TIDRENSE-202696 format. One record per residue (C-alpha): x, y, z. Coordinates in steps of 0.25 Angstrom, whole numbers, padded with zeros to 4 digits, always signed. Layout:
residues N
XYZ ...
This chain:
residues 98
+0251+0095+0604 +0264+0086+0605 +0277+0095+0605 +0292+0092+0606 +0297+0094+0620 +0311+0089+0619 +0322+0085+0609 +0327+0072+0615 +0339+0069+0605 +0344+0074+0592 +0350+0064+0583 +0355+0067+0569 +0342+0072+0562 +0333+0066+0573 +0326+0073+0584 +0321+0065+0596 +0310+0073+0602 +0301+0072+0614 +0287+0077+0613 +0277+0082+0623 +0269+0068+0622 +0283+0062+0627 +0286+0055+0614 +0300+0055+0609 +0300+0056+0594 +0311+0056+0583 +0311+0067+0572 +0320+0064+0560 +0322+0077+0553 +0329+0071+0542 +0317+0063+0539 +0308+0075+0537 +0306+0082+0523 +0312+0095+0525 +0315+0097+0510 +0306+0110+0510 +0317+0117+0518 +0330+0123+0513 +0341+0113+0511 +0351+0122+0519 +0341+0122+0531 +0339+0107+0531 +0355+0105+0531 +0355+0115+0543 +0344+0107+0550 +0351+0094+0549 +0365+0100+0553 +0366+0092+0566 +0371+0104+0574 +0358+0112+0569 +0349+0100+0571 +0353+0098+0585 +0349+0113+0588 +0334+0108+0588 +0325+0114+0599 +0311+0112+0604 +0303+0124+0604 +0292+0130+0613 +0281+0124+0604 +0287+0110+0604 +0293+0112+0590 +0308+0108+0587 +0316+0119+0580 +0330+0124+0576 +0333+0139+0579 +0339+0147+0567 +0338+0135+0558 +0329+0141+0547 +0327+0155+0541 +0317+0163+0535 +0319+0174+0525 +0313+0188+0528 +0307+0198+0518 +0321+0204+0516 +0327+0190+0513 +0334+0190+0526 +0336+0176+0533 +0329+0175+0547 +0334+0163+0555 +0322+0155+0562 +0320+0142+0568 +0316+0129+0561 +0306+0121+0568 +0297+0108+0567 +0283+0109+0575 +0281+0098+0585 +0270+0092+0577 +0279+0091+0565 +0290+0085+0574 +0280+0075+0580 +0274+0070+0567 +0287+0069+0560 +0294+0061+0571 +0294+0047+0576 +0291+0042+0590 +0303+0036+0597 +0301+0024+0607 +0308+0027+0620 
């Protein structure tokens, strides 16, 4: 399984990511169809300060801490991370020549 190992560069809505197969790939988040998500969530994701807080997880996913939330059975918001799986990231990114 190919996973993200490092975030090389962040540029506007683009992430330049190194994968376990040593490929450097560019993920353009603004090109993804995220319309299924709440517009407020999308606005927060694309805020450059928030966007730059992206991290690589233990399973090779990319994620943002406390970006999303769930609603519990009492209607209370519970903050949670928002992530993209390594497979999703790999399949939606383009290989960059070095």
